[in-house]
HTML snippet that shows the backbone in 3Dmol.js (N, CA, C, O; Angstrom):
<script src="https://3Dmol.org/build/3Dmol-min.js"></script>
<div id="view" style="width:600px;height:400px;position:relative"></div>
<script>
const pdb = `
ATOM      1  N   MET A   1      20.545  -6.374  -3.711  1.00  0.00           N
ATOM      2  CA  MET A   1      20.847  -5.904  -2.383  1.00  0.00           C
ATOM      3  C   MET A   1      19.639  -6.145  -1.495  1.00  0.00           C
ATOM      4  O   MET A   1      18.522  -5.777  -1.858  1.00  0.00           O
ATOM      5  N   HIS A   2      19.847  -6.756  -0.339  1.00  0.00           N
ATOM      6  CA  HIS A   2      18.771  -7.050   0.576  1.00  0.00           C
ATOM      7  C   HIS A   2      18.721  -5.979   1.643  1.00  0.00           C
ATOM      8  O   HIS A   2      19.697  -5.261   1.861  1.00  0.00           O
ATOM      9  N   TRP A   3      17.588  -5.874   2.305  1.00  0.00           N
ATOM     10  CA  TRP A   3      17.438  -4.848   3.311  1.00  0.00           C
ATOM     11  C   TRP A   3      16.667  -5.391   4.490  1.00  0.00           C
ATOM     12  O   TRP A   3      16.003  -6.422   4.382  1.00  0.00           O
ATOM     13  N   ALA A   4      16.747  -4.725   5.583  1.00  0.00           N
ATOM     14  CA  ALA A   4      15.931  -5.005   6.759  1.00  0.00           C
ATOM     15  C   ALA A   4      15.522  -3.665   7.352  1.00  0.00           C
ATOM     16  O   ALA A   4      16.326  -2.734   7.403  1.00  0.00           O
ATOM     17  N   SER A   5      14.300  -3.567   7.790  1.00  0.00           N
ATOM     18  CA  SER A   5      13.778  -2.327   8.335  1.00  0.00           C
ATOM     19  C   SER A   5      13.471  -2.518   9.817  1.00  0.00           C
ATOM     20  O   SER A   5      12.835  -3.504  10.191  1.00  0.00           O
ATOM     21  N   SER A   6      13.904  -1.608  10.649  1.00  0.00           N
ATOM     22  CA  SER A   6      13.668  -1.727  12.083  1.00  0.00           C
ATOM     23  C   SER A   6      12.308  -1.144  12.451  1.00  0.00           C
ATOM     24  O   SER A   6      11.938  -0.058  12.005  1.00  0.00           O
ATOM     25  N   VAL A   7      11.583  -1.879  13.262  1.00  0.00           N
ATOM     26  CA  VAL A   7      10.297  -1.435  13.764  1.00  0.00           C
ATOM     27  C   VAL A   7      10.338  -1.625  15.275  1.00  0.00           C
ATOM     28  O   VAL A   7      10.552  -2.743  15.745  1.00  0.00           O
ATOM     29  N   GLY A   8      10.140  -0.557  16.047  1.00  0.00           N
ATOM     30  CA  GLY A   8      10.166  -0.685  17.502  1.00  0.00           C
ATOM     31  C   GLY A   8       8.860  -1.276  18.017  1.00  0.00           C
ATOM     32  O   GLY A   8       7.782  -0.766  17.711  1.00  0.00           O
ATOM     33  N   LEU A   9       8.954  -2.340  18.792  1.00  0.00           N
ATOM     34  CA  LEU A   9       7.782  -2.967  19.382  1.00  0.00           C
ATOM     35  C   LEU A   9       8.007  -3.137  20.884  1.00  0.00           C
ATOM     36  O   LEU A   9       8.813  -3.969  21.300  1.00  0.00           O
ATOM     37  N   LEU A  10       7.298  -2.352  21.697  1.00  0.00           N
ATOM     38  CA  LEU A  10       7.354  -2.474  23.155  1.00  0.00           C
ATOM     39  C   LEU A  10       8.784  -2.460  23.694  1.00  0.00           C
ATOM     40  O   LEU A  10       9.128  -3.244  24.579  1.00  0.00           O
ATOM     41  N   GLY A  11       9.593  -1.586  23.170  1.00  0.00           N
ATOM     42  CA  GLY A  11      10.960  -1.475  23.639  1.00  0.00           C
ATOM     43  C   GLY A  11      11.925  -2.457  22.996  1.00  0.00           C
ATOM     44  O   GLY A  11      13.137  -2.263  23.091  1.00  0.00           O
ATOM     45  N   ASN A  12      11.438  -3.493  22.353  1.00  0.00           N
ATOM     46  CA  ASN A  12      12.301  -4.445  21.652  1.00  0.00           C
ATOM     47  C   ASN A  12      12.324  -4.084  20.179  1.00  0.00           C
ATOM     48  O   ASN A  12      11.440  -3.374  19.700  1.00  0.00           O
ATOM     49  N   GLU A  13      13.310  -4.558  19.467  1.00  0.00           N
ATOM     50  CA  GLU A  13      13.389  -4.305  18.033  1.00  0.00           C
ATOM     51  C   GLU A  13      13.034  -5.552  17.254  1.00  0.00           C
ATOM     52  O   GLU A  13      13.536  -6.639  17.538  1.00  0.00           O
ATOM     53  N   LEU A  14      12.177  -5.392  16.281  1.00  0.00           N
ATOM     54  CA  LEU A  14      11.836  -6.470  15.362  1.00  0.00           C
ATOM     55  C   LEU A  14      12.204  -5.984  13.976  1.00  0.00           C
ATOM     56  O   LEU A  14      11.831  -4.874  13.595  1.00  0.00           O
ATOM     57  N   HIS A  15      12.928  -6.789  13.212  1.00  0.00           N
ATOM     58  CA  HIS A  15      13.322  -6.419  11.865  1.00  0.00           C
ATOM     59  C   HIS A  15      12.434  -7.155  10.877  1.00  0.00           C
ATOM     60  O   HIS A  15      12.283  -8.375  10.952  1.00  0.00           O
ATOM     61  N   VAL A  16      11.849  -6.408   9.954  1.00  0.00           N
ATOM     62  CA  VAL A  16      11.035  -6.979   8.894  1.00  0.00           C
ATOM     63  C   VAL A  16      11.940  -7.096   7.679  1.00  0.00           C
ATOM     64  O   VAL A  16      12.489  -6.100   7.208  1.00  0.00           O
ATOM     65  N   ALA A  17      12.095  -8.323   7.168  1.00  0.00           N
ATOM     66  CA  ALA A  17      13.072  -8.551   6.112  1.00  0.00           C
ATOM     67  C   ALA A  17      12.493  -9.425   5.007  1.00  0.00           C
ATOM     68  O   ALA A  17      11.419 -10.007   5.158  1.00  0.00           O
ATOM     69  N   ASP A  18      13.220  -9.508   3.891  1.00  0.00           N
ATOM     70  CA  ASP A  18      12.784 -10.379   2.806  1.00  0.00           C
ATOM     71  C   ASP A  18      13.236 -11.816   3.071  1.00  0.00           C
ATOM     72  O   ASP A  18      13.873 -12.091   4.087  1.00  0.00           O
ATOM     73  N   LEU A  19      12.911 -12.717   2.167  1.00  0.00           N
ATOM     74  CA  LEU A  19      13.161 -14.144   2.378  1.00  0.00           C
ATOM     75  C   LEU A  19      14.642 -14.509   2.469  1.00  0.00           C
ATOM     76  O   LEU A  19      14.976 -15.592   2.951  1.00  0.00           O
ATOM     77  N   ALA A  20      15.521 -13.641   2.024  1.00  0.00           N
ATOM     78  CA  ALA A  20      16.951 -13.939   2.098  1.00  0.00           C
ATOM     79  C   ALA A  20      17.448 -13.972   3.539  1.00  0.00           C
ATOM     80  O   ALA A  20      18.482 -14.580   3.818  1.00  0.00           O
ATOM     81  N   TYR A  21      16.733 -13.333   4.454  1.00  0.00           N
ATOM     82  CA  TYR A  21      17.135 -13.297   5.851  1.00  0.00           C
ATOM     83  C   TYR A  21      16.496 -14.406   6.671  1.00  0.00           C
ATOM     84  O   TYR A  21      16.589 -14.382   7.898  1.00  0.00           O
ATOM     85  N   GLN A  22      15.855 -15.371   6.040  1.00  0.00           N
ATOM     86  CA  GLN A  22      15.216 -16.452   6.771  1.00  0.00           C
ATOM     87  C   GLN A  22      16.244 -17.205   7.605  1.00  0.00           C
ATOM     88  O   GLN A  22      17.327 -17.529   7.118  1.00  0.00           O
ATOM     89  N   GLY A  23      15.908 -17.483   8.853  1.00  0.00           N
ATOM     90  CA  GLY A  23      16.850 -18.117   9.766  1.00  0.00           C
ATOM     91  C   GLY A  23      17.720 -17.117  10.484  1.00  0.00           C
ATOM     92  O   GLY A  23      18.705 -17.501  11.114  1.00  0.00           O
ATOM     93  N   GLY A  24      17.381 -15.835  10.408  1.00  0.00           N
ATOM     94  CA  GLY A  24      18.191 -14.795  11.020  1.00  0.00           C
ATOM     95  C   GLY A  24      17.987 -14.647  12.511  1.00  0.00           C
ATOM     96  O   GLY A  24      18.661 -13.829  13.138  1.00  0.00           O
ATOM     97  N   GLY A  25      17.089 -15.401  13.098  1.00  0.00           N
ATOM     98  CA  GLY A  25      16.868 -15.355  14.534  1.00  0.00           C
ATOM     99  C   GLY A  25      15.463 -14.896  14.866  1.00  0.00           C
ATOM    100  O   GLY A  25      14.672 -14.594  13.972  1.00  0.00           O
ATOM    101  N   PRO A  26      15.150 -14.841  16.163  1.00  0.00           N
ATOM    102  CA  PRO A  26      13.792 -14.490  16.577  1.00  0.00           C
ATOM    103  C   PRO A  26      13.440 -13.019  16.375  1.00  0.00           C
ATOM    104  O   PRO A  26      12.263 -12.662  16.421  1.00  0.00           O
ATOM    105  N   TRP A  27      14.425 -12.165  16.155  1.00  0.00           N
ATOM    106  CA  TRP A  27      14.168 -10.742  15.961  1.00  0.00           C
ATOM    107  C   TRP A  27      13.990 -10.378  14.486  1.00  0.00           C
ATOM    108  O   TRP A  27      13.826  -9.201  14.162  1.00  0.00           O
ATOM    109  N   VAL A  28      14.018 -11.361  13.595  1.00  0.00           N
ATOM    110  CA  VAL A  28      13.840 -11.109  12.167  1.00  0.00           C
ATOM    111  C   VAL A  28      12.542 -11.765  11.696  1.00  0.00           C
ATOM    112  O   VAL A  28      12.397 -12.985  11.756  1.00  0.00           O
ATOM    113  N   ALA A  29      11.605 -10.947  11.228  1.00  0.00           N
ATOM    114  CA  ALA A  29      10.338 -11.459  10.707  1.00  0.00           C
ATOM    115  C   ALA A  29      10.456 -11.575   9.187  1.00  0.00           C
ATOM    116  O   ALA A  29      10.631 -10.574   8.491  1.00  0.00           O
ATOM    117  N   THR A  30      10.360 -12.798   8.684  1.00  0.00           N
ATOM    118  CA  THR A  30      10.417 -13.021   7.245  1.00  0.00           C
ATOM    119  C   THR A  30       9.178 -13.783   6.808  1.00  0.00           C
ATOM    120  O   THR A  30       8.435 -14.308   7.637  1.00  0.00           O
ATOM    121  N   GLY A  31       8.966 -13.840   5.520  1.00  0.00           N
ATOM    122  CA  GLY A  31       7.848 -14.588   4.977  1.00  0.00           C
ATOM    123  C   GLY A  31       8.107 -16.086   5.022  1.00  0.00           C
ATOM    124  O   GLY A  31       9.158 -16.543   5.471  1.00  0.00           O
ATOM    125  N   ILE A  32       7.130 -16.829   4.549  1.00  0.00           N
ATOM    126  CA  ILE A  32       7.233 -18.286   4.510  1.00  0.00           C
ATOM    127  C   ILE A  32       7.553 -18.691   3.081  1.00  0.00           C
ATOM    128  O   ILE A  32       6.861 -18.287   2.146  1.00  0.00           O
ATOM    129  N   LYS A  33       8.598 -19.485   2.912  1.00  0.00           N
ATOM    130  CA  LYS A  33       8.986 -19.931   1.574  1.00  0.00           C
ATOM    131  C   LYS A  33       8.104 -21.086   1.114  1.00  0.00           C
ATOM    132  O   LYS A  33       7.624 -21.888   1.915  1.00  0.00           O
ATOM    133  N   ARG A  34       7.908 -21.144  -0.179  1.00  0.00           N
ATOM    134  CA  ARG A  34       7.180 -22.256  -0.784  1.00  0.00           C
ATOM    135  C   ARG A  34       8.081 -23.475  -0.798  1.00  0.00           C
ATOM    136  O   ARG A  34       9.263 -23.381  -1.132  1.00  0.00           O
ATOM    137  N   ARG A  35       7.520 -24.616  -0.435  1.00  0.00           N
ATOM    138  CA  ARG A  35       8.270 -25.869  -0.484  1.00  0.00           C
ATOM    139  C   ARG A  35       8.353 -26.346  -1.928  1.00  0.00           C
ATOM    140  O   ARG A  35       7.488 -26.006  -2.735  1.00  0.00           O
ATOM    141  N   PRO A  36       9.360 -27.117  -2.266  1.00  0.00           N
ATOM    142  CA  PRO A  36       9.494 -27.599  -3.642  1.00  0.00           C
ATOM    143  C   PRO A  36       8.255 -28.391  -4.090  1.00  0.00           C
ATOM    144  O   PRO A  36       7.784 -29.278  -3.379  1.00  0.00           O
ATOM    145  N   LEU A  37       7.748 -28.063  -5.251  1.00  0.00           N
ATOM    146  CA  LEU A  37       6.608 -28.729  -5.877  1.00  0.00           C
ATOM    147  C   LEU A  37       5.313 -28.616  -5.085  1.00  0.00           C
ATOM    148  O   LEU A  37       4.389 -29.394  -5.321  1.00  0.00           O
ATOM    149  N   GLN A  38       5.218 -27.674  -4.155  1.00  0.00           N
ATOM    150  CA  GLN A  38       3.990 -27.454  -3.390  1.00  0.00           C
ATOM    151  C   GLN A  38       3.700 -25.968  -3.318  1.00  0.00           C
ATOM    152  O   GLN A  38       4.613 -25.144  -3.256  1.00  0.00           O
ATOM    153  N   ASP A  39       2.412 -25.636  -3.328  1.00  0.00           N
ATOM    154  CA  ASP A  39       2.006 -24.243  -3.158  1.00  0.00           C
ATOM    155  C   ASP A  39       1.797 -23.939  -1.679  1.00  0.00           C
ATOM    156  O   ASP A  39       1.626 -24.845  -0.863  1.00  0.00           O
ATOM    157  N   LEU A  40       1.816 -22.630  -1.342  1.00  0.00           N
ATOM    158  CA  LEU A  40       1.541 -22.235   0.029  1.00  0.00           C
ATOM    159  C   LEU A  40       0.045 -22.356   0.315  1.00  0.00           C
ATOM    160  O   LEU A  40      -0.780 -22.139  -0.572  1.00  0.00           O
ATOM    161  N   THR A  41      -0.296 -22.700   1.540  1.00  0.00           N
ATOM    162  CA  THR A  41      -1.697 -22.751   1.942  1.00  0.00           C
ATOM    163  C   THR A  41      -2.174 -21.328   2.227  1.00  0.00           C
ATOM    164  O   THR A  41      -1.368 -20.401   2.305  1.00  0.00           O
ATOM    165  N   CYS A  42      -3.479 -21.164   2.381  1.00  0.00           N
ATOM    166  CA  CYS A  42      -4.040 -19.836   2.682  1.00  0.00           C
ATOM    167  C   CYS A  42      -3.528 -19.308   4.013  1.00  0.00           C
ATOM    168  O   CYS A  42      -3.289 -18.109   4.158  1.00  0.00           O
ATOM    169  N   THR A  43      -3.356 -20.201   4.991  1.00  0.00           N
ATOM    170  CA  THR A  43      -2.848 -19.756   6.294  1.00  0.00           C
ATOM    171  C   THR A  43      -1.380 -19.358   6.226  1.00  0.00           C
ATOM    172  O   THR A  43      -0.922 -18.586   7.068  1.00  0.00           O
ATOM    173  N   GLU A  44      -0.640 -19.854   5.262  1.00  0.00           N
ATOM    174  CA  GLU A  44       0.754 -19.442   5.076  1.00  0.00           C
ATOM    175  C   GLU A  44       0.845 -18.168   4.243  1.00  0.00           C
ATOM    176  O   GLU A  44       1.790 -17.394   4.400  1.00  0.00           O
ATOM    177  N   LYS A  45      -0.110 -17.943   3.371  1.00  0.00           N
ATOM    178  CA  LYS A  45      -0.103 -16.742   2.533  1.00  0.00           C
ATOM    179  C   LYS A  45      -0.466 -15.484   3.323  1.00  0.00           C
ATOM    180  O   LYS A  45       0.000 -14.391   2.998  1.00  0.00           O
ATOM    181  N   THR A  46      -1.294 -15.632   4.356  1.00  0.00           N
ATOM    182  CA  THR A  46      -1.759 -14.469   5.114  1.00  0.00           C
ATOM    183  C   THR A  46      -0.617 -13.692   5.767  1.00  0.00           C
ATOM    184  O   THR A  46      -0.555 -12.475   5.592  1.00  0.00           O
ATOM    185  N   PRO A  47       0.296 -14.336   6.513  1.00  0.00           N
ATOM    186  CA  PRO A  47       1.403 -13.541   7.073  1.00  0.00           C
ATOM    187  C   PRO A  47       2.339 -12.984   5.997  1.00  0.00           C
ATOM    188  O   PRO A  47       2.937 -11.926   6.187  1.00  0.00           O
ATOM    189  N   ASN A  48       2.470 -13.687   4.872  1.00  0.00           N
ATOM    190  CA  ASN A  48       3.297 -13.167   3.780  1.00  0.00           C
ATOM    191  C   ASN A  48       2.722 -11.861   3.244  1.00  0.00           C
ATOM    192  O   ASN A  48       3.462 -10.924   2.945  1.00  0.00           O
ATOM    193  N   ARG A  49       1.389 -11.807   3.125  1.00  0.00           N
ATOM    194  CA  ARG A  49       0.744 -10.571   2.650  1.00  0.00           C
ATOM    195  C   ARG A  49       0.936  -9.441   3.651  1.00  0.00           C
ATOM    196  O   ARG A  49       1.197  -8.302   3.263  1.00  0.00           O
ATOM    197  N   ALA A  50       0.809  -9.752   4.939  1.00  0.00           N
ATOM    198  CA  ALA A  50       0.979  -8.728   5.970  1.00  0.00           C
ATOM    199  C   ALA A  50       2.409  -8.168   5.950  1.00  0.00           C
ATOM    200  O   ALA A  50       2.602  -6.958   6.070  1.00  0.00           O
ATOM    201  N   LEU A  51       3.391  -9.033   5.802  1.00  0.00           N
ATOM    202  CA  LEU A  51       4.775  -8.564   5.720  1.00  0.00           C
ATOM    203  C   LEU A  51       5.006  -7.740   4.456  1.00  0.00           C
ATOM    204  O   LEU A  51       5.726  -6.742   4.484  1.00  0.00           O
ATOM    205  N   ALA A  52       4.398  -8.154   3.358  1.00  0.00           N
ATOM    206  CA  ALA A  52       4.546  -7.403   2.106  1.00  0.00           C
ATOM    207  C   ALA A  52       3.944  -6.006   2.243  1.00  0.00           C
ATOM    208  O   ALA A  52       4.501  -5.036   1.730  1.00  0.00           O
ATOM    209  N   GLU A  53       2.805  -5.901   2.935  1.00  0.00           N
ATOM    210  CA  GLU A  53       2.187  -4.591   3.156  1.00  0.00           C
ATOM    211  C   GLU A  53       3.064  -3.709   4.031  1.00  0.00           C
ATOM    212  O   GLU A  53       3.122  -2.497   3.825  1.00  0.00           O
ATOM    213  N   ALA A  54       3.747  -4.304   5.005  1.00  0.00           N
ATOM    214  CA  ALA A  54       4.632  -3.520   5.873  1.00  0.00           C
ATOM    215  C   ALA A  54       5.888  -3.079   5.137  1.00  0.00           C
ATOM    216  O   ALA A  54       6.409  -1.997   5.405  1.00  0.00           O
ATOM    217  N   ARG A  55       6.384  -3.896   4.217  1.00  0.00           N
ATOM    218  CA  ARG A  55       7.618  -3.585   3.497  1.00  0.00           C
ATOM    219  C   ARG A  55       7.401  -2.632   2.330  1.00  0.00           C
ATOM    220  O   ARG A  55       8.330  -1.920   1.948  1.00  0.00           O
ATOM    221  N   ALA A  56       6.207  -2.596   1.754  1.00  0.00           N
ATOM    222  CA  ALA A  56       5.963  -1.838   0.529  1.00  0.00           C
ATOM    223  C   ALA A  56       6.315  -0.354   0.642  1.00  0.00           C
ATOM    224  O   ALA A  56       6.999   0.159  -0.244  1.00  0.00           O
ATOM    225  N   PRO A  57       5.882   0.362   1.687  1.00  0.00           N
ATOM    226  CA  PRO A  57       6.246   1.789   1.754  1.00  0.00           C
ATOM    227  C   PRO A  57       7.753   2.017   1.835  1.00  0.00           C
ATOM    228  O   PRO A  57       8.268   2.978   1.262  1.00  0.00           O
ATOM    229  N   VAL A  58       8.464   1.135   2.545  1.00  0.00           N
ATOM    230  CA  VAL A  58       9.920   1.268   2.648  1.00  0.00           C
ATOM    231  C   VAL A  58      10.564   1.019   1.292  1.00  0.00           C
ATOM    232  O   VAL A  58      11.476   1.744   0.894  1.00  0.00           O
ATOM    233  N   GLU A  59      10.097   0.005   0.583  1.00  0.00           N
ATOM    234  CA  GLU A  59      10.633  -0.290  -0.753  1.00  0.00           C
ATOM    235  C   GLU A  59      10.427   0.889  -1.694  1.00  0.00           C
ATOM    236  O   GLU A  59      11.327   1.240  -2.458  1.00  0.00           O
ATOM    237  N   ARG A  60       9.242   1.502  -1.643  1.00  0.00           N
ATOM    238  CA  ARG A  60       8.978   2.662  -2.502  1.00  0.00           C
ATOM    239  C   ARG A  60       9.861   3.835  -2.121  1.00  0.00           C
ATOM    240  O   ARG A  60      10.345   4.557  -2.994  1.00  0.00           O
ATOM    241  N   GLY A  61      10.079   4.035  -0.817  1.00  0.00           N
ATOM    242  CA  GLY A  61      10.944   5.129  -0.365  1.00  0.00           C
ATOM    243  C   GLY A  61      12.378   4.951  -0.819  1.00  0.00           C
ATOM    244  O   GLY A  61      13.014   5.906  -1.265  1.00  0.00           O
ATOM    245  N   VAL A  62      12.893   3.734  -0.710  1.00  0.00           N
ATOM    246  CA  VAL A  62      14.257   3.449  -1.158  1.00  0.00           C
ATOM    247  C   VAL A  62      14.370   3.645  -2.666  1.00  0.00           C
ATOM    248  O   VAL A  62      15.362   4.189  -3.152  1.00  0.00           O
ATOM    249  N   ALA A  63      13.356   3.204  -3.406  1.00  0.00           N
ATOM    250  CA  ALA A  63      13.376   3.386  -4.863  1.00  0.00           C
ATOM    251  C   ALA A  63      13.393   4.866  -5.229  1.00  0.00           C
ATOM    252  O   ALA A  63      14.078   5.274  -6.167  1.00  0.00           O
ATOM    253  N   ARG A  64      12.635   5.668  -4.482  1.00  0.00           N
ATOM    254  CA  ARG A  64      12.624   7.102  -4.765  1.00  0.00           C
ATOM    255  C   ARG A  64      13.982   7.722  -4.460  1.00  0.00           C
ATOM    256  O   ARG A  64      14.468   8.545  -5.236  1.00  0.00           O
ATOM    257  N   LEU A  65      14.600   7.347  -3.350  1.00  0.00           N
ATOM    258  CA  LEU A  65      15.922   7.880  -3.027  1.00  0.00           C
ATOM    259  C   LEU A  65      16.956   7.483  -4.074  1.00  0.00           C
ATOM    260  O   LEU A  65      17.822   8.280  -4.436  1.00  0.00           O
ATOM    261  N   LYS A  66      16.862   6.252  -4.558  1.00  0.00           N
ATOM    262  CA  LYS A  66      17.814   5.803  -5.581  1.00  0.00           C
ATOM    263  C   LYS A  66      17.662   6.586  -6.875  1.00  0.00           C
ATOM    264  O   LYS A  66      18.622   6.712  -7.634  1.00  0.00           O
ATOM    265  N   SER A  67      16.471   7.114  -7.137  1.00  0.00           N
ATOM    266  CA  SER A  67      16.257   7.853  -8.375  1.00  0.00           C
ATOM    267  C   SER A  67      16.776   9.293  -8.283  1.00  0.00           C
ATOM    268  O   SER A  67      16.951   9.939  -9.317  1.00  0.00           O
ATOM    269  N   TRP A  68      17.026   9.809  -7.087  1.00  0.00           N
ATOM    270  CA  TRP A  68      17.520  11.162  -6.934  1.00  0.00           C
ATOM    271  C   TRP A  68      18.957  11.246  -7.429  1.00  0.00           C
ATOM    272  O   TRP A  68      19.796  10.425  -7.059  1.00  0.00           O
ATOM    273  N   ARG A  69      19.229  12.207  -8.236  1.00  0.00           N
ATOM    274  CA  ARG A  69      20.546  12.339  -8.859  1.00  0.00           C
ATOM    275  C   ARG A  69      21.668  12.519  -7.839  1.00  0.00           C
ATOM    276  O   ARG A  69      22.773  12.014  -8.035  1.00  0.00           O
ATOM    277  N   ILE A  70      21.390  13.229  -6.763  1.00  0.00           N
ATOM    278  CA  ILE A  70      22.437  13.504  -5.774  1.00  0.00           C
ATOM    279  C   ILE A  70      22.947  12.226  -5.108  1.00  0.00           C
ATOM    280  O   ILE A  70      24.102  12.179  -4.685  1.00  0.00           O
ATOM    281  N   PHE A  71      22.106  11.183  -5.006  1.00  0.00           N
ATOM    282  CA  PHE A  71      22.511   9.946  -4.352  1.00  0.00           C
ATOM    283  C   PHE A  71      23.088   8.914  -5.306  1.00  0.00           C
ATOM    284  O   PHE A  71      23.532   7.860  -4.850  1.00  0.00           O
ATOM    285  N   ARG A  72      23.103   9.161  -6.575  1.00  0.00           N
ATOM    286  CA  ARG A  72      23.559   8.156  -7.541  1.00  0.00           C
ATOM    287  C   ARG A  72      25.028   7.807  -7.389  1.00  0.00           C
ATOM    288  O   ARG A  72      25.409   6.655  -7.596  1.00  0.00           O
ATOM    289  N   ARG A  73      25.851   8.764  -7.035  1.00  0.00           N
ATOM    290  CA  ARG A  73      27.284   8.463  -6.948  1.00  0.00           C
ATOM    291  C   ARG A  73      27.647   7.763  -5.640  1.00  0.00           C
ATOM    292  O   ARG A  73      28.767   7.271  -5.507  1.00  0.00           O
ATOM    293  N   PHE A  74      26.742   7.706  -4.683  1.00  0.00           N
ATOM    294  CA  PHE A  74      27.031   7.072  -3.404  1.00  0.00           C
ATOM    295  C   PHE A  74      26.601   5.616  -3.341  1.00  0.00           C
ATOM    296  O   PHE A  74      26.790   4.974  -2.308  1.00  0.00           O
ATOM    297  N   ARG A  75      26.024   5.068  -4.416  1.00  0.00           N
ATOM    298  CA  ARG A  75      25.571   3.672  -4.406  1.00  0.00           C
ATOM    299  C   ARG A  75      26.668   2.762  -4.878  1.00  0.00           C
ATOM    300  O   ARG A  75      26.479   1.547  -4.940  1.00  0.00           O
TER     301      ARG A  75
END
`;
const viewer = $3Dmol.createViewer("view");
viewer.addModel(pdb, "pdb");
viewer.setStyle({}, {cartoon: {color: "spectrum"}});
viewer.zoomTo();
viewer.render();
</script>
């Protein structure tokens, strides 16, 4: 299951999402995919790390909610 998290920026909405949402438009911030048989450069890895840092707390929060017994039957 993929997710997108809304972050308000200056009255506009920017969604931080995983790589499955790539091509979702200018309001979706995703990482940079590795090209076939090539590694990412350092300048391409930097925004990927920043997005991962922004997504990590949300991922942990969702994981904690999924572990709560009361929410198990609603998934």
